[in-house]
C-alpha positions as CSV (number, residue, x, y, z in Angstrom):
1,M,107.1,102.7,83.5
2,L,103.8,100.8,83.5
3,S,104.9,98.8,86.5
4,L,106.2,101.9,88.3
5,R,102.8,103.6,87.8
6,L,101.2,100.6,89.3
7,T,103.6,100.7,92.3
8,F,102.6,104.3,93.1
9,S,98.9,103.6,92.4
10,W,99.0,100.7,94.9
11,L,101.2,102.2,97.6
12,T,100.3,105.9,97.6
13,V,97.4,108.3,96.9
14,L,99.4,110.2,94.3
15,P,97.3,110.7,91.2
16,V,99.0,108.0,89.2
17,R,96.8,105.5,87.3
18,G,98.0,102.0,86.9
19,P,97.1,99.6,84.0
20,D,93.5,98.5,83.6
21,E,94.5,94.8,83.6
22,V,96.9,93.5,86.1
23,D,98.4,90.0,86.1
24,R,101.0,88.4,88.2
25,R,103.8,89.4,85.8
26,V,102.9,93.1,86.0
27,A,102.3,92.8,89.8
28,A,105.7,91.2,90.3
29,R,107.4,94.1,88.7
30,A,105.3,96.6,90.6
31,I,106.2,95.0,93.9
32,A,109.9,94.9,93.0
33,L,109.7,98.7,92.7
34,A,108.0,99.2,96.0
35,P,111.2,100.7,97.6
36,V,111.1,103.5,95.0
37,A,107.7,104.5,96.4
38,G,109.2,104.2,99.9
39,L,111.9,106.7,99.0
40,T,109.3,109.2,97.8
41,L,107.3,108.8,101.0
42,G,110.5,109.2,103.1
43,L,111.2,112.4,101.3
44,A,107.7,113.7,102.1
45,A,108.1,112.8,105.8
46,T,111.4,114.5,105.9
47,A,110.0,117.6,104.3
48,V,107.3,117.8,107.0
49,L,109.9,117.3,109.7
50,W,112.1,120.0,108.3
51,L,109.3,122.5,108.1
52,L,107.9,121.8,111.6
53,E,111.1,120.9,113.4
54,P,110.8,123.8,115.8
55,A,107.5,122.3,117.0
56,G,109.3,119.4,118.6
57,A,107.4,116.2,119.1
58,A,104.5,117.6,117.1
59,A,106.7,117.5,114.0
60,G,107.3,113.7,114.5
61,F,103.6,113.0,114.7
62,A,102.9,115.2,111.7
63,A,105.4,113.2,109.7
64,V,103.8,109.9,110.7
65,A,100.4,111.4,109.8
66,V,101.5,112.6,106.4
67,V,102.9,109.2,105.5
68,A,99.6,107.6,106.7
69,L,97.6,110.1,104.5
70,L,99.8,109.5,101.5
71,T,99.2,105.7,101.8
72,R,95.5,105.9,102.6
73,G,96.3,104.6,106.1
74,M,96.3,101.1,104.7
75,H,99.5,100.0,106.2
76,L,98.5,101.0,109.7
77,D,95.1,99.4,109.1
78,G,96.9,96.2,108.0
79,L,99.1,96.3,111.1
80,A,96.0,96.6,113.3
81,D,94.1,93.8,111.5
82,T,97.2,91.6,111.6
83,F,97.6,91.9,115.4
84,D,93.9,91.4,116.0
85,G,94.0,88.3,113.9
86,L,97.1,86.9,115.6
87,G,95.6,87.7,119.0
88,V,92.6,85.3,118.7
89,Y,92.3,81.6,119.3
90,G,90.9,79.2,116.8
91,P,91.6,78.0,113.2
92,P,92.9,80.1,110.4
93,E,89.3,80.8,109.3
94,R,88.6,82.5,112.6
95,A,91.8,84.7,112.3
96,R,90.9,85.7,108.8
97,A,87.4,86.6,109.8
98,V,88.7,88.9,112.5
99,M,91.1,90.5,110.1
100,K,88.3,91.2,107.6
101,S,85.8,92.4,110.2
102,G,86.6,96.1,109.6
103,G,86.9,97.0,113.2
104,A,89.9,97.4,115.4
105,G,90.2,95.3,118.6
106,P,92.4,95.9,121.6
107,F,95.5,94.3,120.0
108,G,95.0,96.4,116.8
109,V,94.5,99.7,118.7
110,A,97.6,99.0,120.9
111,S,99.7,98.2,117.9
112,I,98.8,101.4,116.1
113,V,99.4,103.6,119.2
114,L,102.7,101.9,120.0
115,T,103.9,102.0,116.4
116,A,102.9,105.6,115.7
117,G,104.3,106.7,119.0
118,I,107.7,105.1,118.5
119,Q,108.0,106.4,114.9
120,A,107.0,109.9,115.9
121,G,109.5,109.9,118.8
122,A,112.3,108.5,116.7
123,F,111.6,110.9,113.8
124,T,111.6,113.9,116.2
125,A,114.9,112.8,117.7
126,L,116.5,112.3,114.3
127,A,115.2,115.7,113.1
128,G,116.6,117.3,116.3
129,A,120.0,115.8,115.3
130,G,119.7,117.0,111.8
131,N,119.8,113.5,110.5
132,W,117.2,113.7,107.7
133,Y,118.8,110.8,105.8
134,A,118.0,108.3,108.5
135,V,114.3,109.2,108.3
136,I,114.2,108.6,104.6
137,A,116.1,105.3,105.0
138,A,113.7,104.1,107.7
139,V,110.6,104.8,105.6
140,A,112.1,103.3,102.5
141,L,113.1,100.1,104.4
142,G,109.5,99.5,105.1
143,R,108.9,99.0,101.4
144,V,111.9,96.7,101.0
145,A,110.2,94.6,103.6
146,V,107.3,94.3,101.1
147,V,109.6,92.8,98.5
148,A,111.0,90.3,101.0
149,A,107.5,89.3,102.1
150,C,106.5,88.5,98.6
151,R,109.4,86.2,97.9
152,R,109.0,82.9,96.1
153,G,107.7,80.1,98.3
154,I,105.1,82.3,100.0
155,E,101.5,81.3,99.2
156,P,98.5,83.6,99.2
157,A,95.8,83.4,101.8
158,P,92.5,82.1,100.7
159,D,90.0,84.7,99.3
160,T,92.6,87.4,99.0
161,R,92.8,88.9,95.5
162,F,95.8,91.1,96.3
163,G,97.7,88.3,98.0
164,A,97.0,86.0,95.0
165,L,98.6,88.7,92.7
166,V,101.8,89.3,94.7
167,A,102.5,86.3,96.9
168,G,105.6,84.4,95.7
169,T,106.4,86.8,92.9
170,Q,109.8,88.0,93.9
171,A,112.9,86.0,92.9
172,P,115.6,85.5,95.5
173,A,118.0,87.7,93.5
174,V,115.6,90.7,93.7
175,V,115.1,90.3,97.4
176,V,118.8,90.0,98.1
177,A,119.6,92.9,95.8
178,W,117.2,95.2,97.7
179,A,118.4,94.0,101.1
180,I,122.0,94.7,100.2
181,T,121.1,98.1,98.7
182,A,119.2,99.0,101.9
183,A,122.1,97.8,104.1
184,A,124.7,99.7,102.0
185,A,122.6,102.9,102.0
186,A,122.3,102.6,105.8
187,V,126.1,103.1,106.1
188,F,125.3,106.8,106.0
189,A,122.4,106.7,108.5
190,V,124.7,107.0,111.5
191,P,127.5,109.6,111.0
192,G,130.8,108.4,112.2
193,L,129.7,104.8,112.7
194,P,129.2,103.4,109.3
195,W,128.7,99.8,110.5
196,S,125.8,100.8,112.8
197,G,123.3,101.5,110.1
198,P,123.5,98.1,108.5
199,L,123.3,96.5,112.0
200,V,120.0,98.3,112.3
201,V,118.6,97.5,108.9
202,V,119.3,93.8,108.8
203,P,117.5,92.8,112.0
204,A,114.6,95.2,111.3
205,L,114.1,93.5,107.9
206,L,114.5,90.0,109.3
207,I,112.0,90.6,112.1
208,S,109.4,92.0,109.7
209,V,109.9,88.9,107.5
210,R,109.5,86.6,110.4
211,L,106.3,88.4,111.4
212,V,104.9,87.8,107.9
213,D,106.0,84.1,107.9
214,H,104.3,83.6,111.3
215,G,101.2,85.5,110.1
216,S,101.1,83.5,106.9
217,R,101.1,80.2,108.8
218,R,98.5,81.5,111.2
219,I,96.0,82.6,108.5
220,G,96.9,80.2,105.8
221,G,98.9,82.5,103.5
222,L,99.9,86.0,102.6
223,S,97.4,88.9,102.6
224,G,97.6,92.6,102.1
225,D,97.2,93.1,105.8
226,L,100.3,91.2,106.5
227,L,102.2,93.3,104.0
228,G,101.0,96.4,105.8
229,A,102.2,95.0,109.1
230,A,105.6,94.3,107.5
231,V,105.9,97.9,106.3
232,E,105.1,99.4,109.7
233,V,107.2,97.0,111.8
234,A,110.3,97.4,109.6
235,T,109.9,101.2,109.5
236,T,109.4,101.4,113.3
237,L,112.4,99.2,114.1
238,A,114.6,101.0,111.7
239,A,113.6,104.5,113.0
240,L,114.1,103.4,116.6
241,G,117.4,101.8,115.8
242,F,118.8,104.8,113.9
243,A,117.8,107.1,116.6
244,T,119.4,104.9,119.3
245,A,122.6,104.5,117.2
246,N,122.8,108.2,116.7
247,G,122.7,108.7,120.5
248,V,119.5,110.9,120.4
């Protein structure tokens, strides 16, 4: 329960207080439970979609906004910082400086606009088809990507306290277990085509992991910004894939 409290304290704005002292052991358990927080956020997004579904596209944007509010906007911020950092020339120190600058450059702004737009459109389409389950699965998958990004062998970026706590903490068995769980759960994301859901989940997860791997090489290790980018990329690809597979 202590680790689960830390999970929600880190990944949401819900009034849950984590432990006063956090070491890598506790952090590892909290990251391993990240998909549970993703499930909660997915339910919140679905509730908003259900309430506002008659409003059409506005409902999709509202769902994206609610998830952003419930996560302090940190994942979208991490996405923007990551693409700004990857978009500059120079050594890893230069990329890290851009990511820590606090502003959003053209690559960052474009990534937020594109990601939010795709998510909103996909969520709207899935809501119109009455496929609430796929929305929940897409949001939850973003947090499975966090587990995969923190797998063993990944080093933290210099001067990143959060990265130092979580990088390399996840055993291969944990990563594989969550990946299989996500793929199995996705069987129900496309009614009538049980194989389509897993075919969406696996590439979405792999692409998000490859993005983190590339970003880690570029800036010298894992950071919280890279984890935010993994969340948003996996969620976006899954939502778009589910909407496409549903034919909506």
